[in-house]
A tleap script that builds the chain and sets N, CA, C and O, in Angstrom:
source leaprc.protein.ff14SB
mol = sequence {
  NMET ALA GLY GLN ALA LEU LEU LEU SER VAL
  GLY ALA GLY SER TYR ALA LEU PRO LEU GLU
  ARG VAL GLN GLU VAL LEU ARG GLY PRO VAL
  VAL VAL PRO LEU PRO GLY ALA PRO GLU ALA
  VAL LEU GLY VAL VAL ASP VAL ARG GLY GLU
  VAL VAL PRO VAL LEU ASP THR ALA VAL LEU
  LEU GLY GLY ALA PRO GLY ALA GLY THR PRO
  TYR VAL ALA VAL ALA ARG THR ALA ALA GLY
  PRO ALA GLY LEU VAL ALA ASP GLY GLU PRO
  GLN THR ALA PRO VAL PRO GLY GLY GLU ILE
  GLU LEU LEU ASP LEU ASP ALA LEU VAL ALA
  PRO VAL ARG GLN ALA GLY ALA ALA CGLY
}
set mol.1.N position { 100.370 59.525 98.872 }
set mol.1.CA position { 101.706 60.082 98.757 }
set mol.1.C position { 101.972 60.999 99.953 }
set mol.1.O position { 101.166 61.884 100.237 }
set mol.2.N position { 103.069 60.804 100.644 }
set mol.2.CA position { 103.403 61.615 101.818 }
set mol.2.C position { 104.292 62.773 101.402 }
set mol.2.O position { 105.102 62.660 100.482 }
set mol.3.N position { 104.123 63.898 102.104 }
set mol.3.CA position { 104.949 65.071 101.879 }
set mol.3.C position { 105.323 65.656 103.219 }
set mol.3.O position { 105.066 65.050 104.259 }
set mol.4.N position { 105.924 66.824 103.205 }
set mol.4.CA position { 106.306 67.511 104.425 }
set mol.4.C position { 105.505 68.806 104.525 }
set mol.4.O position { 105.188 69.434 103.515 }
set mol.5.N position { 105.188 69.192 105.748 }
set mol.5.CA position { 104.438 70.421 105.982 }
set mol.5.C position { 105.040 71.146 107.166 }
set mol.5.O position { 105.723 70.556 108.004 }
set mol.6.N position { 104.770 72.443 107.215 }
set mol.6.CA position { 105.104 73.243 108.379 }
set mol.6.C position { 103.803 73.468 109.122 }
set mol.6.O position { 102.864 74.048 108.578 }
set mol.7.N position { 103.743 73.008 110.373 }
set mol.7.CA position { 102.524 73.130 111.167 }
set mol.7.C position { 102.554 74.435 111.949 }
set mol.7.O position { 103.492 74.704 112.700 }
set mol.8.N position { 101.502 75.250 111.760 }
set mol.8.CA position { 101.367 76.523 112.455 }
set mol.8.C position { 100.294 76.416 113.521 }
set mol.8.O position { 99.195 75.928 113.254 }
set mol.9.N position { 100.603 76.865 114.716 }
set mol.9.CA position { 99.627 76.950 115.790 }
set mol.9.C position { 99.008 78.340 115.713 }
set mol.9.O position { 99.701 79.348 115.852 }
set mol.10.N position { 97.679 78.386 115.487 }
set mol.10.CA position { 96.961 79.655 115.357 }
set mol.10.C position { 95.706 79.543 116.206 }
set mol.10.O position { 94.805 78.762 115.898 }
set mol.11.N position { 95.651 80.325 117.277 }
set mol.11.CA position { 94.518 80.209 118.188 }
set mol.11.C position { 94.485 78.804 118.753 }
set mol.11.O position { 95.498 78.294 119.230 }
set mol.12.N position { 93.307 78.174 118.698 }
set mol.12.CA position { 93.156 76.824 119.229 }
set mol.12.C position { 93.442 75.751 118.181 }
set mol.12.O position { 93.381 74.560 118.489 }
set mol.13.N position { 93.753 76.154 116.950 }
set mol.13.CA position { 93.937 75.182 115.883 }
set mol.13.C position { 95.365 75.069 115.389 }
set mol.13.O position { 96.223 75.889 115.714 }
set mol.14.N position { 95.599 74.041 114.603 }
set mol.14.CA position { 96.881 73.839 113.926 }
set mol.14.C position { 96.611 73.756 112.438 }
set mol.14.O position { 95.652 73.118 112.004 }
set mol.15.N position { 97.455 74.397 111.668 }
set mol.15.CA position { 97.272 74.467 110.226 }
set mol.15.C position { 98.588 74.131 109.545 }
set mol.15.O position { 99.662 74.423 110.073 }
set mol.16.N position { 98.502 73.514 108.369 }
set mol.16.CA position { 99.695 73.045 107.672 }
set mol.16.C position { 99.952 73.853 106.409 }
set mol.16.O position { 99.044 74.109 105.618 }
set mol.17.N position { 101.200 74.247 106.240 }
set mol.17.CA position { 101.654 74.893 105.010 }
set mol.17.C position { 102.515 73.901 104.251 }
set mol.17.O position { 103.298 73.172 104.860 }
set mol.18.N position { 102.383 73.860 102.932 }
set mol.18.CA position { 103.283 72.981 102.167 }
set mol.18.C position { 104.735 73.426 102.407 }
set mol.18.O position { 105.074 74.582 102.155 }
set mol.19.N position { 105.571 72.539 102.880 }
set mol.19.CA position { 106.942 72.889 103.252 }
set mol.19.C position { 107.729 73.475 102.085 }
set mol.19.O position { 108.582 74.340 102.283 }
set mol.20.N position { 107.448 73.012 100.882 }
set mol.20.CA position { 108.202 73.510 99.727 }
set mol.20.C position { 107.900 74.985 99.431 }
set mol.20.O position { 108.635 75.624 98.678 }
set mol.21.N position { 106.821 75.531 100.019 }
set mol.21.CA position { 106.478 76.947 99.816 }
set mol.21.C position { 107.026 77.848 100.930 }
set mol.21.O position { 106.941 79.072 100.836 }
set mol.22.N position { 107.587 77.242 101.982 }
set mol.22.CA position { 108.078 78.010 103.122 }
set mol.22.C position { 109.537 78.408 102.894 }
set mol.22.O position { 110.403 77.569 102.646 }
set mol.23.N position { 109.777 79.714 102.987 }
set mol.23.CA position { 111.125 80.243 102.799 }
set mol.23.C position { 111.916 80.148 104.099 }
set mol.23.O position { 113.055 79.680 104.105 }
set mol.24.N position { 111.306 80.596 105.208 }
set mol.24.CA position { 111.954 80.539 106.509 }
set mol.24.C position { 110.961 80.911 107.600 }
set mol.24.O position { 109.853 81.368 107.321 }
set mol.25.N position { 111.379 80.708 108.851 }
set mol.25.CA position { 110.571 81.087 110.007 }
set mol.25.C position { 111.351 82.125 110.805 }
set mol.25.O position { 112.520 81.929 111.135 }
set mol.26.N position { 110.676 83.236 111.108 }
set mol.26.CA position { 111.288 84.309 111.890 }
set mol.26.C position { 110.748 84.244 113.317 }
set mol.26.O position { 109.552 84.039 113.527 }
set mol.27.N position { 111.621 84.416 114.278 }
set mol.27.CA position { 111.203 84.406 115.679 }
set mol.27.C position { 111.199 85.843 116.199 }
set mol.27.O position { 112.237 86.504 116.227 }
set mol.28.N position { 110.012 86.324 116.615 }
set mol.28.CA position { 109.874 87.660 117.187 }
set mol.28.C position { 110.377 88.780 116.308 }
set mol.28.O position { 111.113 89.642 116.788 }
set mol.29.N position { 110.010 88.803 115.032 }
set mol.29.CA position { 110.529 89.856 114.153 }
set mol.29.C position { 109.975 91.236 114.517 }
set mol.29.O position { 108.915 91.350 115.133 }
set mol.30.N position { 110.703 92.267 114.131 }
set mol.30.CA position { 110.227 93.637 114.290 }
set mol.30.C position { 109.329 93.936 113.096 }
set mol.30.O position { 109.790 93.989 111.956 }
set mol.31.N position { 108.048 94.131 113.372 }
set mol.31.CA position { 107.062 94.382 112.320 }
set mol.31.C position { 106.741 95.878 112.308 }
set mol.31.O position { 106.355 96.444 113.330 }
set mol.32.N position { 106.902 96.501 111.161 }
set mol.32.CA position { 106.602 97.923 111.000 }
set mol.32.C position { 105.146 98.045 110.549 }
set mol.32.O position { 104.790 97.547 109.481 }
set mol.33.N position { 104.295 98.704 111.354 }
set mol.33.CA position { 102.874 98.844 110.999 }
set mol.33.C position { 102.677 99.661 109.723 }
set mol.33.O position { 103.491 100.522 109.389 }
set mol.34.N position { 101.589 99.376 109.022 }
set mol.34.CA position { 101.213 100.121 107.819 }
set mol.34.C position { 99.874 100.813 108.075 }
set mol.34.O position { 98.837 100.148 108.066 }
set mol.35.N position { 99.867 102.120 108.303 }
set mol.35.CA position { 98.603 102.825 108.544 }
set mol.35.C position { 97.643 102.644 107.366 }
set mol.35.O position { 98.043 102.745 106.206 }
set mol.36.N position { 96.386 102.379 107.675 }
set mol.36.CA position { 95.364 102.236 106.647 }
set mol.36.C position { 95.335 100.889 105.957 }
set mol.36.O position { 94.563 100.693 105.018 }
set mol.37.N position { 96.167 99.949 106.405 }
set mol.37.CA position { 96.193 98.620 105.786 }
set mol.37.C position { 94.966 97.826 106.211 }
set mol.37.O position { 94.376 98.113 107.252 }
set mol.38.N position { 94.570 96.820 105.411 }
set mol.38.CA position { 93.452 95.952 105.812 }
set mol.38.C position { 93.730 95.306 107.172 }
set mol.38.O position { 94.886 95.180 107.578 }
set mol.39.N position { 92.673 94.901 107.870 }
set mol.39.CA position { 92.791 94.338 109.213 }
set mol.39.C position { 93.778 93.176 109.296 }
set mol.39.O position { 94.486 93.028 110.293 }
set mol.40.N position { 93.822 92.365 108.266 }
set mol.40.CA position { 94.688 91.185 108.292 }
set mol.40.C position { 96.165 91.517 108.115 }
set mol.40.O position { 97.016 90.661 108.358 }
set mol.41.N position { 96.487 92.736 107.698 }
set mol.41.CA position { 97.882 93.122 107.477 }
set mol.41.C position { 98.416 93.788 108.740 }
set mol.41.O position { 98.000 94.892 109.092 }
set mol.42.N position { 99.331 93.116 109.411 }
set mol.42.CA position { 99.904 93.652 110.640 }
set mol.42.C position { 101.002 94.659 110.354 }
set mol.42.O position { 101.307 95.508 111.191 }
set mol.43.N position { 101.595 94.566 109.175 }
set mol.43.CA position { 102.671 95.464 108.785 }
set mol.43.C position { 103.623 94.748 107.847 }
set mol.43.O position { 103.245 93.816 107.138 }
set mol.44.N position { 104.871 95.207 107.860 }
set mol.44.CA position { 105.890 94.596 107.005 }
set mol.44.C position { 107.138 94.306 107.835 }
set mol.44.O position { 107.356 94.894 108.894 }
set mol.45.N position { 107.936 93.396 107.328 }
set mol.45.CA position { 109.198 93.031 107.959 }
set mol.45.C position { 110.264 92.973 106.865 }
set mol.45.O position { 109.974 92.629 105.719 }
set mol.46.N position { 111.480 93.309 107.227 }
set mol.46.CA position { 112.603 93.262 106.297 }
set mol.46.C position { 113.255 91.886 106.406 }
set mol.46.O position { 113.753 91.504 107.465 }
set mol.47.N position { 113.244 91.154 105.306 }
set mol.47.CA position { 113.886 89.838 105.264 }
set mol.47.C position { 115.054 89.940 104.286 }
set mol.47.O position { 114.887 89.796 103.075 }
set mol.48.N position { 116.224 90.188 104.831 }
set mol.48.CA position { 117.451 90.340 104.035 }
set mol.48.C position { 117.262 91.303 102.864 }
set mol.48.O position { 117.607 90.992 101.724 }
set mol.49.N position { 116.708 92.480 103.168 }
set mol.49.CA position { 116.546 93.522 102.158 }
set mol.49.C position { 115.251 93.471 101.376 }
set mol.49.O position { 114.988 94.370 100.577 }
set mol.50.N position { 114.437 92.457 101.576 }
set mol.50.CA position { 113.147 92.358 100.881 }
set mol.50.C position { 112.032 92.682 101.870 }
set mol.50.O position { 111.978 92.126 102.967 }
set mol.51.N position { 111.144 93.590 101.468 }
set mol.51.CA position { 110.020 93.965 102.315 }
set mol.51.C position { 108.913 92.931 102.133 }
set mol.51.O position { 108.426 92.713 101.023 }
set mol.52.N position { 108.521 92.295 103.248 }
set mol.52.CA position { 107.536 91.210 103.208 }
set mol.52.C position { 106.344 91.590 104.087 }
set mol.52.O position { 106.528 91.927 105.257 }
set mol.53.N position { 105.117 91.541 103.538 }
set mol.53.CA position { 103.943 91.819 104.376 }
set mol.53.C position { 103.750 90.720 105.415 }
set mol.53.O position { 103.950 89.538 105.133 }
set mol.54.N position { 103.360 91.126 106.620 }
set mol.54.CA position { 103.088 90.180 107.698 }
set mol.54.C position { 101.582 90.161 107.907 }
set mol.54.O position { 100.966 91.194 108.172 }
set mol.55.N position { 100.999 88.979 107.786 }
set mol.55.CA position { 99.548 88.823 107.828 }
set mol.55.C position { 99.109 88.094 109.090 }
set mol.55.O position { 99.762 87.152 109.541 }
set mol.56.N position { 98.001 88.542 109.647 }
set mol.56.CA position { 97.426 87.903 110.830 }
set mol.56.C position { 96.693 86.650 110.364 }
set mol.56.O position { 95.586 86.728 109.833 }
set mol.57.N position { 97.314 85.511 110.565 }
set mol.57.CA position { 96.757 84.245 110.081 }
set mol.57.C position { 95.380 83.983 110.670 }
set mol.57.O position { 94.507 83.458 109.978 }
set mol.58.N position { 95.166 84.341 111.940 }
set mol.58.CA position { 93.861 84.129 112.576 }
set mol.58.C position { 92.767 84.892 111.833 }
set mol.58.O position { 91.688 84.347 111.603 }
set mol.59.N position { 93.026 86.138 111.456 }
set mol.59.CA position { 92.045 86.937 110.714 }
set mol.59.C position { 91.809 86.338 109.332 }
set mol.59.O position { 90.669 86.265 108.874 }
set mol.60.N position { 92.880 85.909 108.665 }
set mol.60.CA position { 92.735 85.300 107.337 }
set mol.60.C position { 91.856 84.053 107.378 }
set mol.60.O position { 91.159 83.737 106.415 }
set mol.61.N position { 91.901 83.353 108.509 }
set mol.61.CA position { 91.116 82.124 108.659 }
set mol.61.C position { 89.719 82.397 109.221 }
set mol.61.O position { 88.975 81.463 109.521 }
set mol.62.N position { 89.362 83.684 109.365 }
set mol.62.CA position { 88.018 84.043 109.809 }
set mol.62.C position { 87.867 84.201 111.309 }
set mol.62.O position { 86.745 84.302 111.805 }
set mol.63.N position { 88.964 84.223 112.038 }
set mol.63.CA position { 88.901 84.349 113.492 }
set mol.63.C position { 89.184 85.753 113.984 }
set mol.63.O position { 89.314 86.691 113.198 }
set mol.64.N position { 89.275 85.883 115.289 }
set mol.64.CA position { 89.598 87.161 115.921 }
set mol.64.C position { 91.087 87.446 115.744 }
set mol.64.O position { 91.884 86.519 115.602 }
set mol.65.N position { 91.462 88.718 115.751 }
set mol.65.CA position { 92.887 89.051 115.617 }
set mol.65.C position { 93.727 88.372 116.684 }
set mol.65.O position { 93.306 88.228 117.832 }
set mol.66.N position { 94.925 87.958 116.286 }
set mol.66.CA position { 95.840 87.314 117.214 }
set mol.66.C position { 96.520 88.350 118.100 }
set mol.66.O position { 96.310 89.554 117.953 }
set mol.67.N position { 97.328 87.862 119.008 }
set mol.67.CA position { 98.041 88.745 119.938 }
set mol.67.C position { 99.528 88.685 119.651 }
set mol.67.O position { 100.199 87.739 120.064 }
set mol.68.N position { 100.051 89.674 118.952 }
set mol.68.CA position { 101.485 89.750 118.706 }
set mol.68.C position { 101.956 88.925 117.529 }
set mol.68.O position { 101.166 88.339 116.789 }
set mol.69.N position { 103.279 88.898 117.376 }
set mol.69.CA position { 103.901 88.162 116.274 }
set mol.69.C position { 105.065 87.327 116.800 }
set mol.69.O position { 106.218 87.574 116.448 }
set mol.70.N position { 104.763 86.328 117.652 }
set mol.70.CA position { 105.862 85.525 118.206 }
set mol.70.C position { 106.673 84.795 117.135 }
set mol.70.O position { 107.897 84.699 117.234 }
set mol.71.N position { 105.995 84.287 116.122 }
set mol.71.CA position { 106.661 83.597 115.012 }
set mol.71.C position { 105.985 84.005 113.714 }
set mol.71.O position { 104.768 84.182 113.660 }
set mol.72.N position { 106.793 84.153 112.667 }
set mol.72.CA position { 106.263 84.470 111.348 }
set mol.72.C position { 106.885 83.495 110.357 }
set mol.72.O position { 108.106 83.426 110.214 }
set mol.73.N position { 106.021 82.739 109.672 }
set mol.73.CA position { 106.477 81.828 108.624 }
set mol.73.C position { 106.409 82.587 107.304 }
set mol.73.O position { 105.329 82.989 106.873 }
set mol.74.N position { 107.549 82.781 106.668 }
set mol.74.CA position { 107.604 83.477 105.382 }
set mol.74.C position { 107.422 82.423 104.296 }
set mol.74.O position { 108.223 81.499 104.155 }
set mol.75.N position { 106.344 82.591 103.533 }
set mol.75.CA position { 106.009 81.614 102.496 }
set mol.75.C position { 105.895 82.294 101.140 }
set mol.75.O position { 105.567 83.477 101.047 }
set mol.76.N position { 106.170 81.533 100.101 }
set mol.76.CA position { 106.054 82.043 98.736 }
set mol.76.C position { 104.622 81.837 98.252 }
set mol.76.O position { 104.081 80.733 98.310 }
set mol.77.N position { 104.016 82.937 97.769 }
set mol.77.CA position { 102.676 82.863 97.192 }
set mol.77.C position { 102.764 83.334 95.746 }
set mol.77.O position { 103.811 83.817 95.314 }
set mol.78.N position { 101.681 83.200 95.003 }
set mol.78.CA position { 101.667 83.637 93.610 }
set mol.78.C position { 101.950 85.136 93.497 }
set mol.78.O position { 102.493 85.587 92.489 }
set mol.79.N position { 101.585 85.909 94.523 }
set mol.79.CA position { 101.773 87.356 94.508 }
set mol.79.C position { 103.087 87.787 95.154 }
set mol.79.O position { 103.341 88.985 95.280 }
set mol.80.N position { 103.920 86.842 95.563 }
set mol.80.CA position { 105.175 87.178 96.221 }
set mol.80.C position { 105.197 86.639 97.637 }
set mol.80.O position { 104.240 85.995 98.067 }
set mol.81.N position { 106.272 86.889 98.371 }
set mol.81.CA position { 106.375 86.351 99.725 }
set mol.81.C position { 105.383 87.008 100.669 }
set mol.81.O position { 105.036 88.179 100.509 }
set mol.82.N position { 104.929 86.238 101.656 }
set mol.82.CA position { 104.029 86.749 102.687 }
set mol.82.C position { 104.393 86.075 103.997 }
set mol.82.O position { 104.720 84.889 104.026 }
set mol.83.N position { 104.336 86.835 105.074 }
set mol.83.CA position { 104.602 86.293 106.396 }
set mol.83.C position { 103.302 85.955 107.094 }
set mol.83.O position { 102.415 86.802 107.194 }
set mol.84.N position { 103.175 84.738 107.575 }
set mol.84.CA position { 101.974 84.289 108.277 }
set mol.84.C position { 102.315 84.091 109.750 }
set mol.84.O position { 103.244 83.356 110.084 }
set mol.85.N position { 101.565 84.747 110.627 }
set mol.85.CA position { 101.839 84.709 112.058 }
set mol.85.C position { 101.389 83.386 112.663 }
set mol.85.O position { 100.313 82.877 112.348 }
set mol.86.N position { 102.232 82.837 113.539 }
set mol.86.CA position { 101.907 81.634 114.300 }
set mol.86.C position { 102.082 81.954 115.784 }
set mol.86.O position { 103.001 82.679 116.163 }
set mol.87.N position { 101.203 81.416 116.613 }
set mol.87.CA position { 101.260 81.666 118.056 }
set mol.87.C position { 102.391 80.891 118.735 }
set mol.87.O position { 102.993 81.372 119.695 }
set mol.88.N position { 102.670 79.706 118.237 }
set mol.88.CA position { 103.716 78.868 118.806 }
set mol.88.C position { 104.765 78.573 117.757 }
set mol.88.O position { 104.576 78.863 116.575 }
set mol.89.N position { 105.871 77.997 118.192 }
set mol.89.CA position { 106.952 77.699 117.250 }
set mol.89.C position { 106.488 76.669 116.218 }
set mol.89.O position { 106.085 75.564 116.580 }
set mol.90.N position { 106.545 77.032 114.930 }
set mol.90.CA position { 106.136 76.084 113.883 }
set mol.90.C position { 107.038 74.850 113.862 }
set mol.90.O position { 108.231 74.932 114.154 }
set mol.91.N position { 106.456 73.725 113.518 }
set mol.91.CA position { 107.166 72.451 113.473 }
set mol.91.C position { 106.980 71.809 112.104 }
set mol.91.O position { 105.929 71.955 111.481 }
set mol.92.N position { 107.998 71.103 111.642 }
set mol.92.CA position { 107.836 70.337 110.406 }
set mol.92.C position { 107.319 68.952 110.767 }
set mol.92.O position { 107.630 68.403 111.824 }
set mol.93.N position { 106.526 68.409 109.863 }
set mol.93.CA position { 105.949 67.090 110.103 }
set mol.93.C position { 105.634 66.429 108.769 }
set mol.93.O position { 105.335 67.112 107.789 }
set mol.94.N position { 105.699 65.099 108.730 }
set mol.94.CA position { 105.260 64.397 107.526 }
set mol.94.C position { 103.747 64.505 107.404 }
set mol.94.O position { 103.032 64.533 108.406 }
set mol.95.N position { 103.278 64.564 106.185 }
set mol.95.CA position { 101.838 64.665 105.942 }
set mol.95.C position { 101.421 63.511 105.038 }
set mol.95.O position { 101.585 63.584 103.820 }
set mol.96.N position { 100.882 62.449 105.628 }
set mol.96.CA position { 100.376 61.355 104.800 }
set mol.96.C position { 99.229 61.865 103.934 }
set mol.96.O position { 98.387 62.630 104.404 }
set mol.97.N position { 99.195 61.452 102.691 }
set mol.97.CA position { 98.169 61.917 101.765 }
set mol.97.C position { 96.770 61.828 102.327 }
set mol.97.O position { 96.344 60.774 102.799 }
set mol.98.N position { 96.051 62.951 102.275 }
set mol.98.CA position { 94.655 62.996 102.678 }
set mol.98.C position { 94.389 63.147 104.162 }
set mol.98.O position { 93.243 63.376 104.547 }
set mol.99.N position { 95.406 63.028 105.019 }
set mol.99.CA position { 95.155 63.096 106.460 }
set mol.99.C position { 95.114 64.521 107.000 }
set mol.99.O position { 94.401 64.796 107.965 }
set mol.100.N position { 95.859 65.416 106.397 }
set mol.100.CA position { 95.871 66.817 106.826 }
set mol.100.C position { 95.655 67.669 105.590 }
set mol.100.O position { 96.302 67.470 104.561 }
set mol.101.N position { 94.736 68.625 105.701 }
set mol.101.CA position { 94.499 69.524 104.582 }
set mol.101.C position { 95.501 70.669 104.646 }
set mol.101.O position { 95.561 71.398 105.636 }
set mol.102.N position { 96.282 70.821 103.587 }
set mol.102.CA position { 97.247 71.906 103.518 }
set mol.102.C position { 96.528 73.205 103.165 }
set mol.102.O position { 95.612 73.210 102.343 }
set mol.103.N position { 96.944 74.302 103.788 }
set mol.103.CA position { 96.363 75.600 103.467 }
set mol.103.C position { 96.714 75.972 102.036 }
set mol.103.O position { 97.844 75.765 101.594 }
set mol.104.N position { 95.750 76.517 101.316 }
set mol.104.CA position { 95.978 77.038 99.973 }
set mol.104.C position { 96.470 78.473 100.138 }
set mol.104.O position { 95.670 79.396 100.286 }
set mol.105.N position { 97.788 78.656 100.111 }
set mol.105.CA position { 98.383 79.960 100.380 }
set mol.105.C position { 97.876 81.052 99.459 }
set mol.105.O position { 97.580 82.159 99.906 }
set mol.106.N position { 97.773 80.745 98.169 }
set mol.106.CA position { 97.343 81.763 97.212 }
set mol.106.C position { 95.910 82.216 97.492 }
set mol.106.O position { 95.615 83.409 97.436 }
set mol.107.N position { 95.028 81.278 97.791 }
set mol.107.CA position { 93.640 81.630 98.105 }
set mol.107.C position { 93.549 82.358 99.439 }
set mol.107.O position { 92.710 83.242 99.608 }
set mol.108.N position { 94.409 81.991 100.387 }
set mol.108.CA position { 94.383 82.598 101.712 }
set mol.108.C position { 94.760 84.076 101.665 }
set mol.108.O position { 94.137 84.896 102.339 }
set mol.109.N position { 95.766 84.418 100.881 }
set mol.109.CA position { 96.237 85.809 100.845 }
set mol.109.C position { 95.564 86.649 99.760 }
set mol.109.O position { 95.712 87.871 99.762 }
set mol.110.N position { 94.836 86.035 98.842 }
set mol.110.CA position { 94.226 86.783 97.737 }
set mol.110.C position { 93.316 87.926 98.192 }
set mol.110.O position { 93.423 89.020 97.636 }
set mol.111.N position { 92.420 87.733 99.179 }
set mol.111.CA position { 91.565 88.844 99.594 }
set mol.111.C position { 92.354 90.039 100.123 }
set mol.111.O position { 91.950 91.184 99.922 }
set mol.112.N position { 93.456 89.788 100.786 }
set mol.112.CA position { 94.285 90.881 101.313 }
set mol.112.C position { 94.949 91.625 100.157 }
set mol.112.O position { 94.992 92.855 100.149 }
set mol.113.N position { 95.457 90.890 99.197 }
set mol.113.CA position { 96.097 91.519 98.029 }
set mol.113.C position { 95.080 92.359 97.251 }
set mol.113.O position { 95.392 93.456 96.789 }
set mol.114.N position { 93.854 91.826 97.111 }
set mol.114.CA position { 92.809 92.566 96.398 }
set mol.114.C position { 92.410 93.818 97.146 }
set mol.114.O position { 92.212 94.866 96.533 }
set mol.115.N position { 92.285 93.728 98.481 }
set mol.115.CA position { 91.918 94.888 99.287 }
set mol.115.C position { 92.996 95.960 99.194 }
set mol.115.O position { 92.687 97.150 99.129 }
set mol.116.N position { 94.243 95.548 99.188 }
set mol.116.CA position { 95.350 96.499 99.069 }
set mol.116.C position { 95.372 97.178 97.719 }
set mol.116.O position { 95.678 98.367 97.625 }
set mol.117.N position { 95.051 96.435 96.672 }
set mol.117.CA position { 95.026 97.005 95.327 }
set mol.117.C position { 93.859 97.968 95.153 }
set mol.117.O position { 93.958 98.948 94.415 }
set mol.118.N position { 92.754 97.686 95.837 }
set mol.118.CA position { 91.568 98.541 95.712 }
set mol.118.C position { 91.694 99.821 96.525 }
set mol.118.O position { 91.063 100.829 96.207 }
set mol.119.N position { 92.536 99.779 97.608 }
set mol.119.CA position { 92.670 100.919 98.505 }
set mol.119.C position { 93.579 101.926 97.993 }
set mol.119.O position { 93.795 102.950 98.641 }
savepdb mol mol.pdb
quit
């Protein structure tokens, strides 16, 4: 079964988000830092009056911190919206069943949500 995905360029890799979970893509948003936040939390951004955490996708995937926030894909997770940073402009693409592994958004952001709750 084929579906649609939003492809994010992060470091040297490309990762797919289920398109139905993506709210929108922000280009060069103003991110307000949060002192004392976990390493993966770059800050927050205002999306039409809603405060959305912006997460360093590279750190969430186990890599080194990225450089800046050129693009942020705002996606719906079980814990609410979250912005995932992409190095290049995200693109939509068809995803034939089994050919591309879609990121599990809820599992990806869960450690950050837990760290924030514990802090």
